[in-house]
The first five atom37 places (N, CA, C, CB, O) and aatype in JSON, in Angstrom:
{
  "aatype": [20, 20, 20, 20, 20, 20, 20, 20, 20, 20, 20, 20, 20, 20, 20, 20, 20, 20, 20, 20, 20, 20, 20, 20, 20, 20, 20, 20, 20, 20, 20, 20, 20, 20, 20, 20, 20, 20, 20, 20, 20, 20, 20, 20, 20, 20, 20, 20, 20, 20, 20, 20, 20, 20, 20, 20, 20, 20, 20, 20, 20, 20, 20, 20, 20, 20, 20, 20, 20, 20, 20, 20, 20, 20, 20, 20, 20],
  "atom_mask": [
    [1, 1, 1, 1, 1],
    [1, 1, 1, 1, 1],
    [1, 1, 1, 1, 1],
    [1, 1, 1, 1, 1],
    [1, 1, 1, 1, 1],
    [1, 1, 1, 1, 1],
    [1, 1, 1, 1, 1],
    [1, 1, 1, 1, 1],
    [1, 1, 1, 1, 1],
    [1, 1, 1, 1, 1],
    [1, 1, 1, 1, 1],
    [1, 1, 1, 1, 1],
    [1, 1, 1, 1, 1],
    [1, 1, 1, 1, 1],
    [1, 1, 1, 1, 1],
    [1, 1, 1, 1, 1],
    [1, 1, 1, 1, 1],
    [1, 1, 1, 1, 1],
    [1, 1, 1, 1, 1],
    [1, 1, 1, 1, 1],
    [1, 1, 1, 1, 1],
    [1, 1, 1, 1, 1],
    [1, 1, 1, 1, 1],
    [1, 1, 1, 1, 1],
    [1, 1, 1, 1, 1],
    [1, 1, 1, 1, 1],
    [1, 1, 1, 1, 1],
    [1, 1, 1, 1, 1],
    [1, 1, 1, 1, 1],
    [1, 1, 1, 1, 1],
    [1, 1, 1, 1, 1],
    [1, 1, 1, 1, 1],
    [1, 1, 1, 1, 1],
    [1, 1, 1, 1, 1],
    [1, 1, 1, 1, 1],
    [1, 1, 1, 1, 1],
    [1, 1, 1, 1, 1],
    [1, 1, 1, 1, 1],
    [1, 1, 1, 1, 1],
    [1, 1, 1, 1, 1],
    [1, 1, 1, 1, 1],
    [1, 1, 1, 1, 1],
    [1, 1, 1, 1, 1],
    [1, 1, 1, 1, 1],
    [1, 1, 1, 1, 1],
    [1, 1, 1, 1, 1],
    [1, 1, 1, 1, 1],
    [1, 1, 1, 1, 1],
    [1, 1, 1, 1, 1],
    [1, 1, 1, 1, 1],
    [1, 1, 1, 1, 1],
    [1, 1, 1, 1, 1],
    [1, 1, 1, 1, 1],
    [1, 1, 1, 1, 1],
    [1, 1, 1, 1, 1],
    [1, 1, 1, 1, 1],
    [1, 1, 1, 1, 1],
    [1, 1, 1, 1, 1],
    [1, 1, 1, 1, 1],
    [1, 1, 1, 1, 1],
    [1, 1, 1, 1, 1],
    [1, 1, 1, 1, 1],
    [1, 1, 1, 1, 1],
    [1, 1, 1, 1, 1],
    [1, 1, 1, 1, 1],
    [1, 1, 1, 1, 1],
    [1, 1, 1, 1, 1],
    [1, 1, 1, 1, 1],
    [1, 1, 1, 1, 1],
    [1, 1, 1, 1, 1],
    [1, 1, 1, 1, 1],
    [1, 1, 1, 1, 1],
    [1, 1, 1, 1, 1],
    [1, 1, 1, 1, 1],
    [1, 1, 1, 1, 1],
    [1, 1, 1, 1, 1],
    [1, 1, 1, 1, 1]
  ],
  "atom_positions": [
    [[0.76, -1.13, -0.03], [-0.02, -0.05, 0.12], [0.97, 1.21, 0.15], [-0.9, -0.22, 1.4], [1.87, 1.31, 0.99]],
    [[0.72, 2.2, -0.89], [1.45, 3.4, -0.88], [0.65, 4.46, -0.38], [1.94, 3.73, -2.16], [-0.58, 4.39, -0.37]],
    [[1.34, 5.5, 0.07], [0.48, 6.78, 0.79], [1.11, 7.91, 0.29], [0.5, 6.88, 2.5], [2.34, 7.92, 0.22]],
    [[0.47, 8.83, -0.06], [0.9, 10.13, -0.64], [1.4, 10.97, 0.66], [-0.41, 10.92, -1.5], [0.87, 10.96, 1.77]],
    [[2.59, 11.7, 0.23], [2.9, 12.66, 1.38], [3.12, 13.95, 1.03], [4.03, 12.29, 2.12], [3.39, 14.02, -0.17]],
    [[3.11, 15.1, 1.62], [3.62, 16.35, 1.2], [4.7, 16.82, 1.68], [2.86, 17.21, 1.36], [4.89, 16.76, 2.89]],
    [[5.62, 17.35, 0.86], [6.92, 17.58, 1.26], [7.28, 19.01, 0.82], [7.85, 16.51, 0.7], [6.94, 19.38, -0.3]],
    [[7.97, 19.84, 1.67], [8.13, 21.15, 1.41], [9.61, 21.31, 1.32], [7.48, 22.02, 2.43], [10.32, 21.15, 2.31]],
    [[10.19, 21.69, -0.1], [11.65, 21.72, -0.25], [11.87, 23.25, -0.94], [12.24, 20.34, -1.27], [11.0, 24.05, -1.28]],
    [[13.0, 23.34, -1.0], [13.46, 24.76, -1.82], [13.13, 24.62, -3.34], [15.23, 25.09, -1.69], [13.35, 23.54, -3.89]],
    [[12.71, 25.45, -3.9], [12.5, 25.28, -5.42], [13.75, 25.08, -6.33], [11.78, 26.52, -5.94], [13.61, 24.64, -7.48]],
    [[14.96, 25.39, -5.83], [16.27, 25.18, -6.45], [16.53, 23.82, -6.35], [17.37, 25.97, -5.85], [16.99, 23.18, -7.29]],
    [[16.22, 23.26, -5.13], [16.5, 21.73, -4.92], [15.42, 20.82, -5.75], [16.41, 21.33, -3.25], [15.69, 19.7, -6.18]],
    [[14.43, 21.33, -5.87], [13.14, 20.73, -6.55], [13.69, 20.79, -8.24], [11.48, 21.84, -6.16], [13.51, 19.81, -8.97]],
    [[14.19, 21.71, -8.63], [14.27, 21.85, -9.94], [15.65, 20.67, -10.19], [14.48, 23.62, -10.39], [15.67, 19.95, -11.19]],
    [[16.67, 20.62, -9.22], [17.78, 19.57, -9.54], [17.24, 18.23, -9.11], [19.22, 19.87, -8.75], [18.01, 17.28, -9.27]],
    [[16.25, 18.02, -8.67], [15.73, 16.77, -8.28], [14.99, 16.5, -9.66], [14.78, 16.79, -6.86], [15.21, 15.47, -10.29]],
    [[14.28, 17.27, -10.0], [13.6, 17.0, -11.31], [14.62, 16.4, -12.39], [12.95, 18.39, -11.86], [14.44, 15.33, -12.97]],
    [[15.82, 17.33, -12.58], [16.87, 16.89, -13.77], [17.38, 15.56, -13.31], [18.23, 18.0, -14.01], [17.57, 14.73, -14.2]],
    [[17.65, 15.18, -12.0], [18.22, 14.06, -11.55], [17.11, 12.77, -12.04], [18.48, 14.24, -9.89], [17.47, 11.76, -12.64]],
    [[15.85, 13.06, -11.67], [15.06, 12.25, -12.1], [14.78, 11.75, -13.31], [14.32, 12.54, -11.8], [14.56, 10.56, -13.55]],
    [[14.78, 12.88, -14.28], [14.74, 12.53, -15.52], [16.12, 12.0, -16.32], [14.2, 13.64, -16.08], [16.07, 11.32, -17.34]],
    [[17.23, 12.41, -15.72], [18.41, 11.51, -16.22], [18.38, 9.97, -15.77], [19.78, 12.13, -15.65], [19.04, 9.1, -16.35]],
    [[17.51, 9.73, -14.67], [17.41, 8.28, -14.38], [16.12, 7.81, -15.11], [17.36, 7.98, -12.76], [15.79, 6.63, -14.99]],
    [[15.37, 8.65, -15.86], [14.35, 7.95, -16.35], [13.26, 7.58, -15.42], [14.85, 6.89, -16.92], [12.58, 6.59, -15.67]],
    [[13.03, 8.35, -14.3], [12.17, 8.11, -13.15], [11.46, 9.28, -12.79], [12.91, 7.63, -12.0], [11.68, 10.37, -13.31]],
    [[10.58, 9.08, -11.89], [9.97, 10.17, -11.17], [10.8, 10.74, -9.79], [8.53, 9.64, -10.79], [11.7, 10.16, -9.18]],
    [[10.3, 11.85, -9.56], [11.0, 12.36, -8.36], [10.46, 11.62, -7.17], [10.83, 13.91, -8.18], [11.22, 11.43, -6.23]],
    [[9.21, 11.19, -7.12], [8.66, 10.38, -6.16], [9.32, 9.07, -6.19], [7.24, 10.26, -6.34], [9.46, 8.61, -5.06]],
    [[9.81, 8.27, -7.23], [10.38, 7.07, -7.19], [12.08, 7.28, -6.79], [10.07, 6.38, -8.64], [12.82, 6.38, -6.38]],
    [[12.38, 8.43, -6.98], [13.87, 8.77, -6.9], [13.93, 8.8, -5.18], [14.33, 10.43, -7.8], [14.78, 8.21, -4.51]],
    [[12.81, 9.67, -4.65], [13.06, 9.97, -3.13], [12.65, 8.6, -2.39], [12.08, 11.34, -2.54], [13.21, 8.31, -1.33]],
    [[11.58, 7.65, -3.02], [11.43, 6.42, -2.39], [12.55, 5.61, -2.25], [10.54, 5.74, -2.98], [12.87, 4.96, -1.26]],
    [[13.15, 5.71, -3.39], [14.46, 4.85, -3.72], [15.57, 5.16, -2.53], [15.15, 5.32, -5.36], [16.01, 4.28, -1.78]],
    [[15.89, 6.42, -2.48], [16.83, 6.8, -1.24], [16.37, 6.49, 0.2], [17.07, 8.32, -1.25], [17.1, 6.08, 1.11]],
    [[15.0, 6.76, 0.28], [14.5, 6.65, 1.75], [14.57, 5.1, 2.11], [12.86, 7.26, 1.93], [14.79, 4.71, 3.25]],
    [[14.37, 4.22, 1.0], [14.64, 2.99, 1.26], [15.97, 2.47, 1.45], [14.14, 2.39, 0.42], [16.22, 1.54, 2.21]],
    [[16.73, 3.04, 0.82], [18.31, 2.92, 1.39], [18.7, 3.25, 2.78], [19.21, 3.82, 0.64], [19.42, 2.52, 3.46]],
    [[18.15, 4.48, 3.2], [18.42, 4.87, 4.54], [17.93, 4.1, 5.3], [18.06, 6.01, 4.9], [18.64, 3.84, 6.27]],
    [[16.64, 3.43, 5.24], [16.03, 2.85, 6.16], [16.81, 1.4, 6.5], [14.61, 2.76, 5.71], [17.11, 0.95, 7.6]],
    [[17.04, 0.82, 5.11], [17.77, -0.47, 5.11], [18.99, -0.48, 5.71], [17.97, -0.95, 3.87], [19.43, -1.5, 6.25]],
    [[19.7, 0.73, 5.68], [21.01, 0.83, 6.2], [20.87, 1.07, 7.68], [21.82, 1.92, 5.5], [21.73, 0.56, 8.39]],
    [[19.97, 1.75, 8.23], [19.7, 1.65, 9.46], [19.32, 0.33, 10.01], [18.85, 2.5, 9.67], [19.94, -0.11, 10.97]],
    [[18.39, -0.29, 9.5], [18.26, -1.74, 9.85], [19.51, -2.62, 9.88], [17.35, -2.35, 8.91], [19.93, -3.17, 10.89]],
    [[19.98, -2.68, 8.88], [21.25, -3.51, 9.09], [22.25, -3.04, 10.07], [21.97, -3.62, 7.85], [23.08, -3.81, 10.55]],
    [[22.19, -1.8, 10.38], [23.36, -1.28, 11.36], [22.64, -1.75, 12.8], [23.71, 0.67, 11.25], [23.34, -2.12, 13.73]],
    [[21.42, -1.71, 12.88], [20.86, -2.09, 14.22], [21.15, -3.51, 14.25], [19.29, -1.76, 14.43], [21.79, -3.95, 15.21]],
    [[20.75, -4.28, 13.33], [20.91, -5.77, 13.63], [22.39, -6.06, 13.83], [20.31, -6.71, 12.43], [22.6, -6.96, 14.65]],
    [[23.44, -5.54, 13.29], [24.72, -5.68, 13.47], [25.14, -5.44, 15.04], [25.37, -4.76, 12.51], [25.82, -6.19, 15.74]],
    [[24.58, -4.26, 15.39], [24.77, -3.81, 16.7], [24.31, -4.99, 17.79], [23.93, -2.46, 16.85], [24.93, -5.44, 18.76]],
    [[23.23, -5.24, 17.36], [22.58, -6.39, 18.28], [23.4, -7.67, 18.5], [21.24, -6.87, 17.65], [23.61, -8.23, 19.58]],
    [[23.83, -8.04, 17.25], [24.81, -9.21, 17.23], [26.18, -9.03, 17.98], [25.14, -9.52, 15.78], [26.7, -9.88, 18.69]],
    [[26.69, -7.73, 17.69], [27.84, -7.61, 18.34], [27.94, -7.37, 20.05], [28.41, -6.55, 17.63], [28.91, -7.63, 20.76]],
    [[26.81, -6.89, 20.4], [26.48, -6.82, 21.78], [26.35, -8.11, 22.48], [25.31, -6.11, 21.94], [26.89, -8.41, 23.55]],
    [[25.56, -8.87, 21.76], [25.22, -10.28, 22.31], [26.72, -11.04, 22.18], [23.85, -11.13, 21.32], [27.07, -11.73, 23.14]],
    [[27.47, -10.95, 21.2], [28.88, -11.59, 21.38], [29.78, -10.99, 22.45], [29.66, -11.49, 20.07], [30.69, -11.65, 22.94]],
    [[29.5, -9.64, 22.82], [30.24, -9.29, 23.92], [29.74, -9.65, 25.26], [30.43, -8.0, 23.87], [30.48, -9.85, 26.23]],
    [[28.31, -9.73, 25.26], [27.7, -10.3, 26.59], [28.32, -11.6, 26.86], [26.11, -10.5, 26.53], [28.93, -11.76, 27.91]],
    [[28.19, -12.74, 25.79], [28.81, -14.02, 25.75], [30.1, -13.87, 26.07], [28.7, -14.69, 24.54], [30.45, -14.6, 27.0]],
    [[30.97, -13.15, 25.59], [32.4, -13.04, 26.09], [33.01, -14.0, 24.85], [32.67, -13.68, 27.89], [32.36, -14.67, 24.04]],
    [[34.35, -13.87, 24.95], [35.37, -14.53, 24.06], [36.3, -15.4, 24.78], [36.17, -13.52, 23.31], [36.74, -14.97, 25.84]],
    [[36.68, -16.61, 24.34], [37.49, -17.62, 24.88], [38.8, -17.3, 24.2], [36.95, -19.1, 24.63], [39.05, -17.54, 23.02]],
    [[39.72, -16.67, 25.17], [40.91, -15.99, 24.84], [42.07, -17.28, 25.01], [41.14, -14.56, 25.92], [43.19, -17.24, 24.5]],
    [[41.6, -18.29, 25.72], [42.5, -19.37, 26.03], [43.53, -18.85, 26.66], [42.96, -20.12, 24.93], [44.68, -19.05, 26.26]],
    [[43.21, -17.95, 27.97], [44.0, -17.49, 28.74], [44.52, -18.51, 29.96], [43.39, -16.35, 29.12], [43.63, -19.1, 30.57]],
    [[45.71, -18.73, 30.3], [46.0, -19.45, 31.11], [46.9, -18.6, 32.27], [46.56, -20.56, 30.42], [47.42, -17.52, 31.98]],
    [[47.02, -19.13, 33.46], [47.49, -18.28, 34.47], [48.95, -18.54, 34.47], [46.82, -18.51, 35.85], [49.42, -19.68, 34.49]],
    [[49.65, -17.43, 34.43], [51.25, -17.32, 34.43], [51.79, -18.34, 35.38], [51.82, -15.81, 34.89], [51.21, -18.64, 36.42]],
    [[53.07, -18.92, 34.94], [53.57, -19.58, 35.91], [54.4, -18.52, 36.87], [54.38, -20.72, 35.31], [54.81, -17.4, 36.6]],
    [[54.49, -19.31, 38.12], [55.18, -18.37, 39.16], [56.62, -18.03, 38.9], [55.15, -18.99, 40.54], [57.09, -18.76, 38.04]],
    [[57.41, -17.22, 39.34], [58.8, -17.3, 39.04], [59.59, -18.36, 39.59], [59.38, -16.19, 39.4], [60.71, -18.62, 39.14]],
    [[58.97, -19.09, 40.72], [59.67, -20.38, 41.14], [59.47, -21.47, 40.09], [59.12, -20.91, 42.54], [60.4, -22.24, 39.83]],
    [[58.24, -21.57, 39.44], [58.17, -22.42, 38.47], [58.96, -22.14, 37.21], [56.92, -22.56, 38.23], [59.41, -23.13, 36.63]],
    [[59.18, -21.01, 36.74], [59.93, -20.37, 35.8], [61.52, -20.83, 35.83], [59.75, -18.86, 36.05], [62.21, -21.15, 34.86]],
    [[61.89, -20.79, 37.14], [63.16, -20.95, 37.32], [63.48, -22.39, 37.73], [63.6, -19.98, 38.25], [64.67, -22.54, 38.01]],
    [[62.79, -23.4, 37.82], [62.98, -24.86, 38.43], [63.86, -25.3, 37.22], [61.42, -25.88, 38.74], [63.79, -24.85, 36.08]],
    [[64.64, -26.22, 37.64], [65.38, -26.87, 36.73], [65.24, -28.13, 36.64], [66.52, -26.67, 36.87], [65.9, -28.76, 35.81]]
  ]
}
């Protein structure tokens, strides 16, 4: 379902948008809808990646850390 919106922009910007749309063989509406879709998808992907990263941080990483040997253990022969 598509919904109409009202948008107030500068007349010079509108002129440039018309030129860009004509060069792409599309309408201003389709041009703006495409750019808005890219912005929304980018934000969605960012949010998903952020959630995955935070979940990995909460889980922690196995660094295979072992306790260092004591001075006496190191100097035993």
